[in-house]
N, C-alpha and C positions, 0 to 999 in steps of 0.2 A: 518297204521301200526304206532306203537309208537316207539319213538328214545329213545334209552338208549345208555349211555356214559361210559364206563368203563377205568378207569384208572388201569393201572399194573405197581407198581413200587414204592419205597418209595420217590422218588424224587416230585412224583406228590402228595405225600400228606403233605409234610412239604414243598417245595418250593412255596409257594402260589403265587408269581408274576408269574411264570411259568404256574401254575395249571389256573390261572385268565387269562391267554394270550390265554390258549388252548381252553377255554370256549368261550371267546369272538370271536374267529375266526370261532368257529363251530356255533355260534350263529349268525354270520354274513350270514350265508347258512340257518339257520331254526332259528327262533326267540322262540321256545320251545324245549326245552330236557325232555322229561318225567321222566328220571331217572338219577341218577351219583353214580355210585358204584366205591369204591376204595379197592384195594387188593395189599399187600406186596408182594414181589418177593418170600417170604418164606412160603406162604400161601398155605396149602396141598389142601385148598377145591376150588383152582382155577379151576381146571380140571372139576370137579363136575359141577361148576357153568356154565362154558362156554359149556359143553356138553347140559345143560339144555336149556340155551338161545340159542342157534343153533337150538333147535327143536322148538322155538316159532316162530310166525310170526311177526318179530319184526325188524325195522332197527337199528343194534348194531355198534356203533364206539368203534374200541379198540385201546387206547393209550399206547403206552411204549414205553421204551429208545431202541437204538438201540443195547444195549447188550442184550437186551431180545427178540429183535425182532422175530430171528428164532426160540426160544423156545417156544414163544408163536404160531408160525406157526406149530411147532411139535405137540403142543397141539391140536390144530384145526384139524391138519390132523388124529391124532388117533382118534378124536371125530366123523370125516367125512367119515373115512376108505380110506384115500387119502395119498399122499406122497409128498415131498417136492423138488422142484427143482431149478435151478439156473438160475435167470433172470435178468440181469442188475446188476449183482453183489449183488442180493438179493436171499436169501434161502425163498421162498413161496411155499403156496401149488399149484399144478398141475391143480386143478380145477379153481383157481383165474381166474375170467373173464376179468379184466382191472388191470394194475399196471402202476403207476408212481414211480418215487424215492421215499424212503421211505414209499410207500403206495400202497396197494392193495385192491380189491374188492374180494368179496367171494359171491356166490350165493349158498346157502344150503336149500332144502326144501322151505319154505315161508319164510324163512330169507335172509337178506342182511346185510353182514358184511364188513365194512372197518377198516383193521388194518393199523396202520400207528405208525412210532417213529418219536420221537422228543426229543431233549436234549437241556439243558439249552442253552441260547445264539444262537439257530441255527432258520432258517427261517421256519414256518410252512408247512408241506407239502400239496400236494393238496387233499381235500376231494373227494372222488370219489363217493360216495352216494348222490343220487339225493335227495337233501332235499328243492327243491322248491315246494311250495304250493300256491296255488290261496287265497291270503290274502293280506289284507292292513290295516293299522293303522290310526286312527284319534284321535284327542285330541279336547274335548269338554271342554269349559271354562263357569264359570258362569251357570252351571246348577248341581242340585243334581242329584244323581244315579237314583232314582226312576223316577224321571221326563223324564231322558234322556231314559230310557227304556221304558216308555210309549210313547214316541214321534218317536222314531226310530225302536222300534218292527214292528210295521204295513210296514213301508219300508222296512225293513229285510225281511218280509214275503213275500211281493209282488215281491222283487227280489231275492228271496230263498238264503238267506246268513244267517250265525249266528254271533252274536256278543256276545262279552265278554266285560261287564263294569269294570273298575277297578278305585276306587277315589286313585290317587297319594295324593293330597294334598286337602284342600277344595276349591272348584270351579275350580278344574282340573281332568278332568276324562279322562283317556286311554281306548279307545274302539278299540279292535281287532276285524277285520272283516273276516270271512272265507266263501268260497264259496261252497254251496251245491252241488249237481249232477247237476242241470241247473241254477245256479248261475249266476248273472251280478253284480259284486262288481263295475264295473264304473258306472252303472245307479244308484246302491244303492248310492255311494259317491256323484254324482251330485244332487240326489234328497234331500240328509241330509244337503250339502251344502244349495242348496236354503231355506230350511226349516229352517235354522240355520245359515244365511250368516255372521253374526258378532260374531259368537262363536266357529266356527268349523273350523279346520286346518287337512287336509290330511298329515300326514307326518309319517313315521316310526321312524324316528331321529328328534325330534323337533330342536335341536340346528343346524343340518345340513340345515333344513328349513330355519332358522334365517339368517345363514350365505349366504344361496343362496338369500333370499330376499333382505337383506341389500347390498350384491354384485351387485346385478341387478340394484337397486336404488342410488348406488355409496353412502351409508351411513355407519357410523362407531360408533361405542360404546366403551366406558371406564367404568372402575369399581373402587370403593374405598370400600375396604373392611376392617373391624376389627374382629369381632368373628368369621366370616368363613374363615379367615386366607387364601385366595389365592383357596379356593375350587370353588367359582364363576368362577373365571379366569379359573382353570383347567377344570371346566364343559365345557368349550367353547375350549380350546387349545388342547384338546384330541381328537378333530375331525380335519381332513383335511379343510383346507381352511379358518383356524378360521384368520389366519395373514391378509386375505383382510378385514375383517372387524373391529377386536379387536384393538385398539390403545394400550389399555394397562391396567395394574391394579394396585393400591396402597395400599399395605397392612398396615394401619396405626393402630398398637395395642396402641399405648402411646397417650396421650394428645398431647405432643410435637410435634409429627409427625403430629398429626391432624392439629395444627396449622400451622406448618412449610410448610407441602407440600400440604395441601388443602385449608388453608387459613380460617380453622374453627376460629371464634372468641374464644377468651378466656375467656369474657364474657358469650357466649352461654355454654360453657363446664363447666364453674363455677357454672352458675345460673340452668341449666337443667341436669348436667352429661353426660357423655359419651354416655350413652345407651337412647336416647331420639329421638323424632322426629324432634326438632330443629338442632340437630347434625346432623342427617342422611342427613337432607336437604341441610345443608351447607357441608356436605360432597358430595353430589352429584353436587351441583353449583360448587365446587371447582375442582373437577377430570372433569367436564366437559369444565370448562375454561382453565385448565393445558393441556389437550388434544386436544381440539378443535374438539372434538367428536360430533355425533348428538345426541347420546343418551348417559345417563349416569345410573348407578345402584351404590346405595351404601347399606352397611349392618353393622349395629353395635347392640350387644345383648350380654346376658349373657348365654353362650353355656352350662356351667356347667363344672364338677359335682358340683362345690362350687363357691362362690363368689356371690350368690344373697343376698337379702334384702326383708324386708315385704313389701316394695313400688314396688321393680323390682326382683321378684322372680327367680330363674332359669329358662331359657326357654323364658325370655323376649327379643324379638327382635323387633328391627325398621329397616325398609325398604323404602328407598327412590327411585323413579325413575324421571327421570327428561329429557326432550326434550330442544330445544332451545325455546320452547313456553309454557310448562308448565310443572308442576311438582303434583307428589302424593306422600303421606307418609302414610306406615299402620304400626300399632301397634299389634305384634302377641304374644301371649302367647302358646309356642310349649312345648309339653310333649316327654320326651324319654331321652337317653344319649345324651353326649357330640356330638357324629359323628350325631346321628340322628337329633338333633337340626340344627346342620350345614346344613346338607344335605337338611332338610325341608327349611330352609330360603333361600337356593339356588333356589331351584323351584319356593317358591314365588316370588323371585326377578325376574325370567324370566317370571313367567307369569305376572308380574307387567309391564316389557317389553313389551310383547306382546299387551297388552290392551292398553298401553301408544300410539299407533298408528295403530288402527284398520285398516285406510284406506290403509296401507302397507301389514300389516301381514295377514289381512282376507280378502283380494281381492279376490273375485271370478275370 
């Protein structure tokens, strides 16, 4: 059954952080929403749309405001020949099979409908739809998409699973694994790991995986950022447990702060420019020294949309990864707008971190 998400209310169109919060919470239960539809309160076509959706074989989550909650229930009752009753101070359809505060589940024909209400600055109500699926996610590094499919498809066929391969950045593939009728995901993952021992990580959330691995090994990391403006730090701190492994991040946009905070040599800056391999190396050295972390990452580049030159066009990014025993630097020429260049830079930095210590991150 496909999962459809229906927002009813102007606030879910215009309040982007509320909308993102709701989608994020639903995706915690199910990593794929087949479609998202928006209706304003005054849209007269809503009833016909609801009636049509209720007669399909779908899973439907309807999100509305507290003010509109009973109105939506009334429309559903009209479409299903039902009436509303009072349960725990909520007016809900009498045929609702399960209900919790601000949420109820209705089964109608072959459809399952979860209606819930939430307003700004409120805790997300319980999702009553069973959205769990037999699935897993793996991350594959330093393989191209075609080769990955050739290598993993026979194993997928053996253990009756379906794989979907998506390229996030060069050298980083996300592979979603879903069980078929008689599938065995666990055996598929074990076989894939044996085939690609230093390239494959099984984890739905790669940052949470990094946090768990570094915590277990009592290791920490720190960042020095320029063009990414703290996005790398946020990529980690938006996940629970980041404080266990992240010492901190220094956002050094100006050359003065690169010198004073990170100890980057003035001669290095003058001779090579702030966007250079030499500078990101000294940035990662400096933040490693300041924080006494086990790993450091540094990023400097030209995110755009202006500021480039013939020698260093927009999208030129240098990244350095540093441990207490080795360091690596890469130069990238990225395409896209300012935000996409920054986001790609963060993914490349995370990839470099993982590959900097395969003994820890790719341990079977």
